[in-house]
C-alpha positions in Angstrom: -58.7 183.0 41.6 -56.7 179.9 41.8 -54.2 179.4 44.4 -51.2 179.5 41.7 -52.4 182.9 40.2 -52.9 184.5 43.7 -49.4 183.4 44.6 -47.9 184.9 41.5 -49.7 188.3 42.1 -48.4 187.7 45.8 -45.1 187.7 44.2 -45.4 190.5 41.8 -46.6 192.7 44.8 -43.5 191.6 46.7 -41.1 192.3 43.5 -42.5 195.6 42.9 -39.9 198.5 43.9 -40.8 201.4 45.8 -41.7 204.8 43.8 -38.6 206.2 42.7 -36.5 203.2 43.5 -34.7 200.8 41.4 -35.4 197.1 41.3 -32.6 194.2 41.7 -33.1 193.4 38.4 -32.6 196.9 37.1 -29.4 197.2 39.1 -28.2 194.0 37.7 -29.0 195.2 33.9 -27.3 198.5 34.6 -24.2 196.9 36.3 -24.0 194.6 33.2 -24.2 197.5 30.8 -21.5 199.3 32.7 -19.5 196.1 33.3 -19.4 195.5 29.5 -18.6 199.1 28.2 -15.4 199.4 30.7 -14.3 196.2 29.7 -14.4 197.0 26.0 -12.6 200.3 26.9 -9.8 198.5 29.0 -9.3 195.6 26.3 -9.1 198.2 23.7 -6.5 200.0 25.7 -8.8 203.2 25.7 -8.7 203.1 29.3 -4.7 202.2 30.2 -3.4 200.1 32.7 -3.3 202.2 36.1 -5.8 204.7 35.2 -8.1 205.7 38.1 -11.7 204.5 38.1 -13.7 207.0 40.3 -17.3 205.9 41.0 -18.2 209.5 41.1 -17.2 210.1 37.6 -18.5 207.0 36.5 -22.3 207.5 38.0 -21.8 210.9 35.7 -20.7 209.2 32.7 -23.5 206.4 32.6 -26.2 208.5 34.7 -26.7 205.9 37.0 -26.4 205.7 40.8 -23.1 204.4 42.7 -24.6 200.7 43.5 -24.4 199.3 39.7 -21.4 201.1 39.1 -19.7 199.7 42.3 -21.2 196.2 41.1 -19.6 196.5 37.9 -16.2 197.4 39.2 -16.2 194.2 41.4 -17.0 191.9 38.8 -14.2 193.6 36.5 -12.1 192.8 39.5 -13.1 189.3 39.6 -12.2 189.1 36.0 -8.4 190.6 36.6 -9.4 193.8 34.7 -9.6 196.1 38.0 -7.5 196.4 40.8 -8.8 197.8 44.3 -6.1 199.4 46.6 -7.4 200.5 50.1 -7.1 203.9 50.9 -6.0 204.7 47.1 -8.6 204.0 45.1 -9.7 201.8 42.0 -7.5 201.4 38.7 -7.6 199.7 35.6 -5.4 196.6 36.3 -1.9 196.3 35.0 -1.1 193.3 32.6 0.2 190.2 34.7 3.1 189.4 32.5 3.1 185.7 34.1 -0.2 185.4 32.8 0.4 186.0 29.2 2.1 182.5 28.3 -0.6 180.4 30.1 -3.2 182.4 28.3 -1.4 182.2 24.8 -1.1 178.3 25.7 -4.8 177.8 26.3 -5.8 179.6 23.1 -3.3 177.8 20.9 -4.8 174.3 22.6 -8.3 175.4 21.8 -8.0 176.9 18.2 -5.3 174.5 16.9 -7.8 171.5 17.7 -10.4 173.7 16.0 -8.9 174.2 12.7 -7.4 170.8 12.7 -11.0 169.5 13.2 -12.5 172.1 10.3 -9.7 171.0 7.8 -11.6 167.3 7.8 -15.0 169.1 6.9 -14.1 172.3 5.3 -15.8 173.3 1.7 -15.1 175.9 -1.1 -17.7 177.8 0.8 -16.0 177.8 4.1 -12.7 179.3 2.6 -14.7 181.7 0.6 -16.6 182.9 3.8 -13.0 183.4 5.7 -11.5 184.9 2.8 -14.3 187.7 2.8 -13.3 188.5 6.2 -9.8 188.8 5.2 -10.7 191.3 2.8 -12.3 193.0 5.6 -9.2 193.0 7.0 -7.2 194.5 3.9 -10.3 197.5 3.9 -9.2 198.5 7.6 -5.3 198.2 7.0 -6.0 200.7 3.8 -8.2 202.6 6.0 -5.6 202.9 8.9 -8.6 201.8 11.3 -6.9 199.5 13.8 -10.3 199.2 15.5 -12.2 197.9 12.4 -9.0 195.4 12.0 -9.4 194.3 15.4 -12.8 193.4 14.9 -12.2 191.6 11.7 -9.5 189.6 13.4 -11.9 188.5 15.9 -14.6 187.7 13.3 -12.0 185.3 11.5 -11.5 183.4 14.5 -15.1 183.4 15.7 -16.0 182.2 12.1 -13.5 179.1 12.3 -15.2 178.0 15.7 -18.7 178.3 14.0 -17.7 176.5 11.0 -16.1 173.6 13.0 -19.6 173.4 14.8 -18.4 174.1 18.1 -18.9 177.9 18.7 -18.8 177.4 22.6 -14.9 177.1 21.9 -14.9 180.8 20.8 -16.7 181.6 24.0 -14.1 179.9 26.0 -11.0 181.3 24.1 -12.5 185.0 24.5 -12.7 184.3 28.5 -9.0 183.1 28.3 -7.5 186.0 26.3 -8.5 189.1 28.0 -4.9 189.9 28.9 -3.8 188.7 25.5 -6.0 191.4 23.9 -4.4 194.5 25.4 -0.9 193.4 24.4 -2.1 192.6 20.7 -3.9 196.2 20.7 -0.2 197.7 21.6 1.4 195.6 18.4 -0.9 196.6 15.8 0.4 200.0 15.2 4.0 198.2 14.6 4.9 198.7 10.9 4.1 195.4 9.2 2.1 193.9 12.1 -1.2 194.0 10.3 0.1 192.9 7.0 1.6 189.8 9.0 -1.8 189.0 10.8 -3.2 189.0 7.0 -0.4 186.7 5.8 -1.1 184.2 8.5 -4.6 184.2 8.3 -4.5 183.4 4.7 -1.8 180.5 5.4 -4.5 178.9 7.7 -7.4 179.3 5.1 -4.8 177.9 2.5 -4.1 174.8 4.7 -8.1 174.4 5.0 -8.7 174.5 1.8 -6.3 171.7 0.9 -7.9 169.9 3.9 -4.6 169.7 5.6 -5.2 169.1 9.1 -1.6 169.2 10.5 -0.7 172.4 8.2 -3.6 174.1 9.6 -2.8 173.4 13.3 0.7 174.5 12.6 -0.4 177.6 11.2 -2.7 178.6 13.8 0.1 177.8 16.4 2.5 179.9 14.7 0.0 182.5 14.5 -1.1 182.8 18.0 2.3 182.6 19.2 3.9 185.6 17.7 2.7 187.7 20.6 5.2 186.1 23.2 8.2 187.5 21.4 7.0 191.0 21.4 6.3 190.7 25.3 9.7 191.6 26.3 9.6 194.7 24.0 6.4 195.8 25.1 7.3 195.8 28.9 10.3 197.7 28.0 8.2 200.4 26.1 5.9 200.6 28.5 6.7 199.4 32.0 4.0 200.9 33.8 1.5 198.8 32.1 2.6 195.4 33.6 3.3 193.7 36.7 
């Protein structure tokens, strides 16, 4: 046996977990799954700001040990989605009001630049693909499906980044907009809100179809800026959700 093969065999032996144990890789995977599921529930407002996150309950819910659950909660704390109070417990983080304007600014900077770039290279197929996504907005609206509408909204913005040739922009935007998403979820039930989103998306597509970069950027800026005027109302209606 070569030294390389023998070393590899030794490494495998060292990495092999004890019978009945969980490998570090397994714990990491389990923690990531818990983190993703809890993040989704928090951003969807299925877990409301201030809701307690009890490790014992989460281990029972996910069918795993406390170690990956604790690791997932630490990661979510680093994302600003979980708060830990000594002697009190772990809770879904309240929405930091002061962080919203900055998050909107970051998203506007990224996505306005994206559509302005896309306007110079957009084709009929680009516009048609975006309009097909907007059609799914309407289907969700007609069905009263707020979750489906939100997913179609996300798909629209992701498609813009891909069409512009910079899919990484959407990943950066997603990292910046977590707190925004919780506020957006609270605005969807407002009468006329989803119809307004559809109109705004159509304005963006119309500018792209005309290859009008300034108009595309302006339409995107207006679209992403509509959340800020709603912030005071959301705080007044849900004071316990904000900090």
